[in-house]
C-alpha positions as CSV (number, residue, x, y, z in Angstrom):
1,M,-62.4,52.3,63.9
2,H,-64.0,49.7,61.8
3,L,-61.9,47.5,59.6
4,P,-62.8,48.7,56.2
5,E,-61.7,52.1,58.0
6,L,-58.9,50.9,59.1
7,L,-57.3,49.3,55.8
8,A,-57.9,52.6,53.9
9,T,-55.2,54.1,56.5
10,L,-53.0,51.1,55.3
11,P,-49.8,51.9,52.5
12,A,-51.4,51.3,48.8
13,E,-48.6,48.1,48.6
14,L,-50.0,46.7,52.5
15,R,-54.0,47.0,50.8
16,D,-52.6,45.0,47.6
17,Y,-51.0,42.3,49.2
18,I,-53.9,41.8,51.7
19,R,-55.7,41.6,48.9
20,Q,-53.1,38.6,47.6
21,L,-53.9,37.2,50.8
22,E,-57.5,36.8,50.9
23,G,-57.6,35.5,47.3
24,R,-54.7,32.6,48.4
25,A,-56.8,32.3,51.4
26,S,-60.1,31.4,49.5
27,A,-58.1,28.9,46.8
28,L,-57.0,27.3,49.7
29,E,-60.4,26.7,51.5
30,A,-61.9,25.7,47.4
31,R,-58.8,23.4,47.4
32,N,-59.0,21.9,50.7
33,L,-63.2,21.5,50.3
34,F,-62.9,19.8,46.9
35,L,-59.8,17.1,48.7
36,E,-62.3,16.1,52.0
37,E,-65.2,16.2,49.3
38,Q,-62.9,13.5,46.9
39,F,-61.2,11.9,50.4
40,R,-64.7,10.8,51.5
41,L,-65.8,9.7,48.0
42,A,-62.7,7.4,47.8
43,Q,-64.1,6.0,51.4
44,L,-67.3,5.4,50.1
45,K,-65.9,3.6,46.6
46,R,-63.8,1.6,48.4
47,F,-65.6,1.0,51.5
48,A,-69.4,1.1,51.2
49,P,-72.1,-0.5,48.5
50,S,-72.1,1.0,45.0
51,S,-76.1,1.6,46.0
52,E,-77.5,5.0,44.8
53,K,-80.1,4.7,47.1
54,L,-80.4,7.5,49.6
55,G,-80.9,5.0,52.8
56,A,-78.3,3.8,54.9
57,Q,-75.7,1.7,53.6
58,G,-74.9,-1.4,54.8
59,C,-71.8,-3.2,55.2
60,L,-70.3,-5.3,52.3
61,F,-68.8,-8.2,54.7
62,N,-72.3,-8.8,56.4
63,E,-73.9,-10.0,52.9
64,A,-75.7,-13.3,54.3
65,E,-76.7,-11.7,57.5
66,Q,-77.7,-8.7,55.7
67,D,-79.8,-10.8,53.3
68,A,-81.4,-13.1,56.4
69,V,-83.2,-10.0,57.3
70,A,-83.8,-8.3,54.1
71,F,-85.3,-11.1,52.5
72,P,-86.5,-13.4,54.7
73,D,-86.2,-17.3,54.6
74,E,-89.1,-18.2,52.0
75,D,-88.2,-21.4,52.3
76,V,-89.9,-21.8,55.8
77,D,-93.4,-21.8,56.0
78,D,-94.3,-20.7,59.9
79,G,-98.3,-20.5,59.4
80,A,-97.9,-17.4,60.7
81,D,-101.0,-15.1,59.5
82,A,-100.6,-12.9,56.9
83,P,-101.4,-8.9,57.4
84,A,-104.9,-8.2,55.4
85,T,-103.4,-6.4,52.9
86,P,-99.7,-7.3,52.0
87,P,-97.2,-5.5,50.2
88,K,-95.8,-8.2,48.5
89,K,-96.5,-12.0,48.7
90,R,-93.9,-14.0,51.1
91,G,-93.4,-17.7,51.4
92,R,-92.4,-20.7,49.6
93,R,-92.3,-20.1,46.2
94,A,-93.5,-22.9,43.9
95,L,-91.4,-25.1,42.4
96,P,-91.5,-24.7,38.1
97,A,-94.2,-26.7,36.8
98,H,-92.0,-27.9,33.9
99,L,-89.7,-30.1,36.0
100,P,-90.0,-33.9,35.8
101,R,-91.4,-35.2,38.9
102,K,-90.7,-38.5,40.6
103,R,-93.0,-39.8,43.0
104,I,-91.8,-41.5,46.5
105,E,-94.5,-42.6,48.6
106,H,-94.7,-42.9,52.1
107,D,-97.1,-45.9,53.7
108,L,-97.8,-47.2,56.9
109,P,-97.0,-50.2,58.2
110,D,-99.7,-52.7,58.2
111,A,-99.5,-52.7,61.7
112,E,-100.0,-49.2,62.4
113,K,-102.8,-49.5,60.1
114,V,-105.5,-50.1,62.7
115,C,-107.7,-47.7,64.4
116,V,-106.3,-46.8,68.4
117,C,-109.7,-46.6,69.6
118,C,-111.8,-49.7,68.0
119,Q,-108.9,-51.9,66.5
120,G,-110.8,-51.8,63.1
121,A,-108.9,-51.6,60.0
122,L,-107.6,-47.8,58.4
123,H,-108.9,-47.3,55.2
124,R,-107.0,-44.7,52.6
125,M,-108.9,-41.5,52.4
126,G,-106.6,-39.5,50.6
127,E,-102.9,-38.3,50.1
128,E,-100.6,-35.1,51.6
129,T,-98.1,-34.2,48.9
130,S,-95.1,-31.8,49.5
131,E,-92.2,-30.8,46.9
132,Q,-88.1,-30.6,47.4
133,L,-85.7,-29.6,45.1
134,D,-83.5,-32.3,43.7
135,I,-80.6,-31.8,41.7
136,I,-78.5,-34.3,40.3
137,P,-74.6,-33.0,39.6
138,A,-74.1,-33.3,35.5
139,T,-73.4,-36.5,34.4
140,V,-70.3,-36.8,31.8
141,Q,-70.1,-39.6,29.4
142,V,-68.7,-40.6,26.2
143,L,-70.6,-40.5,23.0
144,Q,-69.0,-43.6,20.4
145,H,-70.0,-42.8,17.3
146,V,-70.3,-46.4,15.0
147,R,-70.3,-45.9,11.3
148,F,-71.2,-48.6,9.8
149,K,-68.8,-49.7,6.6
150,Y,-70.2,-51.6,3.4
151,A,-68.4,-53.4,0.8
152,C,-69.4,-55.6,-2.4
153,R,-69.2,-59.4,-1.7
154,Q,-69.7,-60.4,-5.6
155,C,-66.4,-58.3,-6.4
156,D,-64.6,-60.1,-3.3
157,R,-65.3,-63.3,-5.4
158,H,-64.4,-62.2,-9.0
159,G,-61.1,-60.8,-7.3
160,E,-62.2,-57.3,-8.6
161,A,-61.3,-54.3,-5.6
162,S,-64.5,-53.5,-4.2
163,K,-64.8,-50.1,-3.2
164,I,-65.7,-49.7,0.8
165,V,-68.8,-47.2,1.4
166,T,-68.8,-45.7,4.9
167,S,-72.1,-44.4,6.3
168,P,-71.8,-40.6,6.8
169,M,-70.9,-39.4,10.5
170,P,-73.1,-35.5,11.1
171,A,-70.7,-32.6,11.0
172,Q,-69.5,-31.4,14.2
173,P,-69.2,-27.8,15.7
174,I,-65.4,-28.3,16.6
175,P,-63.9,-30.8,13.3
176,G,-61.0,-33.1,14.7
177,S,-62.0,-32.1,18.4
178,N,-63.4,-35.0,21.1
179,A,-65.9,-32.5,21.8
180,S,-69.6,-33.0,21.6
181,P,-71.8,-30.1,21.0
182,G,-73.4,-30.7,24.5
183,T,-69.6,-30.7,25.7
184,V,-68.9,-27.5,24.3
185,A,-72.3,-25.5,25.4
186,T,-71.5,-26.5,28.8
187,V,-68.1,-25.0,28.6
188,L,-69.1,-21.4,27.2
189,T,-72.6,-21.7,29.4
190,A,-70.2,-21.9,32.7
191,K,-67.8,-18.9,31.3
192,Y,-70.1,-16.6,29.4
193,A,-73.2,-16.8,31.7
194,D,-72.1,-18.0,34.7
195,G,-68.9,-16.6,34.9
196,M,-67.1,-19.9,35.4
197,P,-63.1,-19.5,34.1
198,L,-61.7,-22.0,32.5
199,Y,-58.8,-23.1,35.2
200,R,-62.2,-23.7,37.4
201,Q,-64.0,-25.9,34.8
202,H,-61.0,-27.5,34.0
203,D,-60.5,-28.5,38.0
204,W,-64.4,-29.4,37.8
205,L,-63.8,-32.1,35.1
206,L,-60.7,-33.3,36.5
207,R,-62.5,-34.4,39.3
208,G,-64.7,-36.8,37.4
209,D,-61.2,-38.2,35.8
210,V,-61.2,-36.1,32.8
211,D,-58.5,-34.5,32.2
212,V,-58.6,-31.9,29.6
213,A,-56.0,-29.1,29.3
214,R,-57.1,-25.4,29.8
215,G,-55.5,-24.5,26.3
216,T,-57.8,-27.2,24.5
217,L,-60.8,-25.7,26.5
218,A,-59.9,-22.3,25.2
219,Q,-59.1,-23.5,21.7
220,W,-63.0,-24.7,22.1
221,C,-64.1,-21.4,22.9
222,I,-62.7,-19.4,19.9
223,K,-63.7,-22.2,17.6
224,A,-67.3,-22.2,18.6
225,G,-66.5,-18.5,18.1
226,V,-66.3,-18.8,14.7
227,L,-68.6,-21.5,13.9
228,L,-71.2,-18.6,15.7
229,T,-70.3,-15.5,13.6
230,P,-72.7,-16.0,11.6
231,L,-75.5,-16.2,14.0
232,Y,-73.8,-12.6,15.2
233,A,-73.7,-11.2,11.7
234,A,-77.1,-11.7,11.5
235,L,-78.3,-9.8,14.9
236,H,-75.9,-7.0,14.0
237,R,-78.5,-6.5,10.9
238,E,-81.6,-6.8,13.4
239,L,-80.0,-4.3,15.6
240,L,-79.6,-1.9,12.6
241,T,-83.6,-2.4,12.6
242,N,-84.1,-0.9,15.6
243,P,-85.4,2.8,16.1
244,F,-83.4,2.8,19.4
245,I,-80.2,1.7,20.3
246,H,-78.4,1.8,23.4
247,G,-74.5,1.9,23.4
248,D,-72.0,1.7,26.0
249,E,-68.1,0.5,26.4
250,T,-65.9,-1.2,29.0
251,T,-62.6,-2.2,29.5
252,V,-60.8,-5.4,28.5
253,Q,-56.9,-6.4,28.6
254,V,-55.3,-8.4,25.5
255,L,-51.9,-9.7,25.8
256,N,-50.8,-10.5,22.4
257,E,-51.5,-8.1,20.5
258,A,-49.5,-7.3,17.6
259,G,-48.1,-3.5,17.8
260,R,-49.5,-2.9,21.4
261,K,-48.0,-3.8,24.7
262,A,-49.7,-6.1,26.8
263,E,-50.7,-3.4,29.7
264,N,-52.4,-1.4,26.6
265,T,-56.1,-1.3,27.6
266,S,-58.8,-2.1,25.0
267,Y,-62.0,-1.8,24.8
268,M,-65.5,-3.7,24.4
269,W,-68.4,-1.6,22.7
270,V,-71.4,-2.9,23.5
271,Y,-75.0,-2.4,21.5
272,R,-78.5,-3.1,22.9
273,S,-81.4,-2.7,21.3
274,A,-84.1,-0.9,23.6
275,I,-86.7,-2.6,26.1
276,G,-89.9,-3.8,24.8
277,S,-88.2,-4.8,21.3
278,E,-90.2,-7.8,19.9
279,R,-86.3,-9.0,18.7
280,P,-83.9,-7.9,21.8
281,V,-80.5,-7.9,20.4
282,V,-77.5,-7.2,22.5
283,L,-74.1,-7.2,20.8
284,F,-70.7,-6.7,22.1
285,E,-68.1,-5.8,20.0
286,Y,-63.9,-5.8,20.4
287,Q,-61.7,-2.9,19.3
288,P,-58.2,-2.2,20.6
289,G,-59.3,1.5,21.2
290,R,-62.2,4.1,22.0
291,G,-62.1,6.3,19.6
292,H,-65.3,7.4,17.5
293,E,-64.3,5.3,14.4
294,H,-65.1,2.3,15.9
295,P,-69.1,3.3,17.0
296,E,-69.2,4.7,13.5
297,R,-68.5,1.7,11.4
298,F,-70.4,-0.5,13.6
299,L,-73.6,1.4,13.1
300,A,-72.9,2.5,9.6
301,G,-76.0,3.3,7.3
302,Y,-78.2,3.5,10.6
303,N,-80.2,6.6,10.9
304,G,-82.3,5.8,13.8
305,T,-81.5,7.3,17.8
306,V,-78.4,6.2,20.2
307,M,-78.7,6.3,24.0
308,T,-75.5,6.9,25.2
309,D,-73.8,8.3,28.4
310,G,-71.7,12.0,27.9
311,Y,-68.6,10.2,26.2
312,A,-67.7,12.4,23.5
313,A,-67.1,9.8,20.7
314,W,-70.8,9.0,20.8
315,R,-71.5,12.3,19.7
316,M,-69.7,12.4,16.3
317,L,-71.4,9.9,15.0
318,G,-73.0,11.7,11.7
319,A,-76.6,12.0,11.4
320,I,-77.9,9.9,14.0
321,K,-80.3,11.3,16.8
322,H,-78.9,11.2,20.6
323,L,-80.2,10.8,23.7
324,G,-78.3,11.3,27.1
325,C,-78.8,9.4,30.2
326,L,-80.5,10.8,32.9
327,A,-79.1,7.8,35.1
328,H,-75.5,9.2,34.7
329,V,-76.7,12.5,35.8
330,R,-78.3,11.5,39.1
331,R,-75.0,9.6,39.9
332,R,-72.7,12.9,40.1
333,F,-75.8,14.1,42.1
334,D,-75.4,11.2,44.1
335,E,-72.0,11.4,44.7
336,A,-72.0,15.1,45.5
337,L,-74.7,13.8,48.3
338,K,-72.9,11.5,49.8
339,A,-69.5,12.9,49.8
340,Q,-70.5,16.6,51.7
341,K,-70.3,17.4,55.0
342,G,-73.0,18.6,56.6
343,P,-76.6,18.0,56.2
344,P,-78.4,17.8,52.7
345,G,-78.8,20.7,50.6
346,R,-78.2,21.3,46.7
347,A,-77.6,17.5,45.4
348,K,-80.3,16.5,47.6
349,E,-82.6,19.3,46.1
350,A,-81.6,17.6,42.3
351,L,-82.1,14.3,43.1
352,D,-85.6,14.8,44.7
353,M,-86.3,16.7,41.3
354,M,-84.9,14.0,39.2
355,G,-86.7,10.9,41.6
356,K,-90.0,12.5,40.6
357,L,-89.3,11.9,36.8
358,Y,-88.2,8.3,37.5
359,H,-91.6,8.0,39.8
360,L,-93.8,9.5,36.7
361,E,-92.1,6.5,34.5
362,S,-93.2,4.0,37.3
363,M,-96.6,5.2,37.1
364,V,-97.3,5.4,33.4
365,R,-96.4,1.8,33.0
366,K,-98.5,0.5,35.7
367,K,-101.8,1.2,34.9
368,P,-103.5,0.5,31.6
369,P,-103.8,2.8,29.0
370,P,-107.3,4.5,28.2
371,E,-109.6,3.0,25.4
372,G,-108.2,3.5,22.0
373,R,-105.0,4.8,23.3
374,S,-101.7,3.0,22.8
375,L,-99.0,2.7,25.7
376,I,-96.5,4.4,24.1
377,D,-99.2,7.4,23.4
378,E,-100.1,7.2,27.4
379,I,-96.5,7.7,27.9
380,Y,-95.3,10.5,25.8
381,R,-99.0,12.2,26.8
382,W,-97.6,11.5,30.3
383,R,-94.2,13.3,29.9
384,Q,-95.4,16.4,27.4
385,E,-98.0,17.1,30.7
386,K,-95.9,16.3,33.4
387,S,-92.2,15.3,33.1
388,R,-92.0,18.6,30.9
389,P,-92.7,21.3,33.3
390,I,-90.5,19.2,35.8
391,L,-87.2,19.2,33.6
392,D,-88.4,23.6,33.1
393,V,-87.5,23.6,36.6
394,L,-84.8,21.1,36.9
395,H,-83.1,23.3,34.3
396,A,-83.6,27.0,35.6
397,W,-82.3,25.0,39.0
398,L,-79.3,24.3,37.6
399,I,-78.7,27.6,35.6
400,K,-78.9,29.4,39.0
401,N,-77.5,26.8,40.9
402,Q,-74.2,26.3,38.8
403,A,-73.2,30.7,39.9
404,E,-73.6,29.9,43.2
405,V,-71.2,26.6,43.5
406,M,-67.5,26.5,43.1
407,P,-67.0,24.7,40.0
408,K,-64.1,22.1,40.9
409,S,-66.8,20.6,43.7
410,L,-68.3,17.4,43.1
411,I,-71.7,20.0,43.1
412,G,-69.9,22.2,40.5
413,K,-69.3,19.3,38.4
414,A,-72.3,17.6,38.5
415,I,-74.5,21.0,37.9
416,S,-71.7,21.4,34.6
417,Y,-72.0,18.2,33.5
418,A,-76.4,18.3,33.6
419,L,-75.9,21.1,31.7
420,G,-73.1,20.1,29.2
421,Q,-75.5,17.0,28.2
422,W,-79.3,18.8,29.0
423,A,-80.0,19.2,25.0
424,Y,-79.5,15.1,24.7
425,I,-81.5,14.3,28.3
426,Y,-84.4,16.4,27.7
427,R,-85.4,14.5,24.3
428,Y,-86.6,11.5,25.4
429,I,-90.1,13.5,26.7
430,D,-90.7,13.8,22.7
431,D,-91.0,10.1,21.9
432,G,-93.3,7.3,24.1
433,R,-90.5,4.7,23.5
434,A,-87.9,6.6,24.1
435,P,-85.6,5.6,27.2
436,I,-84.7,7.9,30.0
437,D,-82.0,6.1,30.8
438,N,-79.0,3.8,29.7
439,N,-79.0,0.9,32.6
440,V,-80.6,-1.7,30.6
441,I,-77.2,-2.1,29.0
442,E,-75.6,-1.1,31.7
443,R,-77.1,-4.3,33.2
444,D,-76.0,-6.5,30.3
445,I,-72.1,-5.2,30.6
446,R,-72.4,-6.1,34.4
447,P,-72.2,-10.5,33.5
448,F,-68.8,-9.2,31.6
449,T,-67.2,-7.1,34.3
450,I,-68.1,-9.8,36.9
451,G,-66.2,-12.4,34.7
452,R,-63.8,-9.9,33.7
453,K,-62.4,-10.1,37.4
454,A,-62.2,-14.3,37.1
455,W,-60.5,-14.4,34.0
456,L,-58.8,-10.9,33.9
457,F,-57.6,-10.5,30.3
458,S,-58.1,-12.3,26.8
459,N,-54.4,-13.7,25.9
460,S,-55.2,-13.0,22.2
461,V,-57.6,-10.9,20.1
462,A,-59.2,-13.6,18.9
463,G,-59.7,-15.0,22.4
464,A,-61.6,-11.5,22.6
465,D,-63.3,-11.8,19.3
466,A,-64.5,-15.0,20.4
467,S,-65.7,-13.3,23.6
468,A,-67.8,-10.7,22.0
469,V,-69.7,-13.1,19.8
470,I,-70.5,-15.8,22.9
471,Y,-71.3,-13.1,25.1
472,S,-73.7,-11.4,23.0
473,L,-75.5,-14.4,22.0
474,M,-75.3,-15.2,25.7
475,L,-76.6,-11.6,26.7
476,T,-79.3,-11.9,23.7
477,C,-80.8,-15.2,25.1
478,R,-81.3,-13.4,28.3
479,A,-83.1,-10.5,26.8
480,C,-85.0,-12.8,24.6
481,G,-86.1,-15.4,28.1
482,V,-84.1,-18.0,26.6
483,E,-82.0,-20.8,28.6
484,P,-78.6,-20.5,27.2
485,Y,-77.5,-24.0,27.5
486,A,-80.2,-25.1,25.6
487,Y,-79.7,-22.8,22.9
488,L,-76.3,-23.4,22.8
489,R,-76.7,-26.8,22.2
490,H,-79.6,-26.7,19.2
491,V,-77.6,-24.2,17.3
492,L,-74.2,-26.4,17.9
493,T,-75.3,-28.9,16.8
494,E,-77.7,-27.5,13.7
495,L,-75.2,-24.9,12.4
496,P,-72.4,-27.3,11.2
497,Q,-74.9,-28.9,9.1
498,R,-75.8,-25.6,7.1
499,Q,-74.5,-25.0,4.3
500,A,-72.3,-21.8,3.8
501,G,-75.3,-18.6,2.9
502,A,-78.1,-20.6,4.0
503,D,-80.7,-19.1,5.7
504,I,-80.2,-19.0,9.6
505,A,-83.1,-17.2,11.2
506,D,-84.7,-20.0,12.5
507,L,-81.5,-20.4,14.9
508,L,-81.5,-16.6,16.5
509,P,-82.2,-16.5,20.2
510,F,-85.8,-15.0,19.4
511,N,-86.9,-17.7,17.0
512,F,-85.9,-20.4,19.4
513,T,-88.4,-22.5,21.3
514,A,-86.8,-25.1,23.6
515,V,-88.1,-28.8,22.5
């Protein structure tokens, strides 16, 4: 007797109980699969690099050894024959031409300037030059500002009080402080561009017998942030003229804020112009919360397009058009692939299709557009002819597979997220200027997150606001290809000389030219 026939002979109450057990077993099996995926994913996040590449992952603790293998020593020229068509030029990079050169001549002693064959005198027939990079540690000096004083001798002779006239001193970035523009620029660059917290800067200065309290260094940062705020406001106005803006947010902790506990989470909201902008802008804004009112206020009056992840607050910005980030979709499938047990399955299929979309974006930018057509027009044509069919296949695949996977599994969540964001993701193909993902702003946030690991928190709202202003200038400098220290030294010298309301367009990073 087969099992169905055997079950049919059982009492109805027993059959119902068996069905309940079967349902419970299926639920437990699904729960077990979900927990196994979460465990494997947690292990990967804890112990493996955060790369989304599908290849083998190395060990975090062998960074130096891995880099030595992956990136051959470019400082050694072993004279080995290069392949006929090398994929990438190897060997030592030339030292930058703009660096000053100091000529050091090495000559033979007079006794050795004799021919070993005939004992005749040797003549100089040329020279051989090689270059070394020489780094001189920063020099700390004291600037003595001497202001000459003048009085009238004739009034003195007649017993009249002479008015003393003293030559003026240029306005300083921090009035009453003994920090020069160069000193403030050094502190800001070290903290906000290089991720060096103030306690380490204090120790560095102390090694040179200069004792500047950490509280003083912090006040320099805050006061510099206030001074630089007009530049931030000008960059904000410039940002709102862009047709595309990237948006994202990251956490920050502020210890002393009225009405909030020290352990409460606050946020840095980050905005950026799209790649290819003639005047790149990156802006950070501190806010105590993560509600939609913050980007709504920051982007007031803007009617362009904003590229963001799937966070719901970004979708509540009124008339603004929204683009979704394909990288965030891809990331979820990548997590599902890494956490799954057994051979690659659905996650790999989705990743392969998204990989084709990224490959098309790379290929269209590598070759010049046809004559009479702009790159933007060519990108639009490629997207319509080549990317659209792939997206349509991917969409159909998502719908089909959604019904075949467990909703709470990682692959189920990835599919659900992709379908929920589909209307926003699909839009990039309709404009050749539109970005495919939000990766550019995530790269801009990375210096902040690296610095946050070192300094951990902001002590006050004033400090967080100053950090937002200075990080904005540092990252805008990076986007414009401007050296941050030279820029800060210039604006900290020049800005105090400007009257309130004066034109400061020449002090914005994209207008700066190093002297």
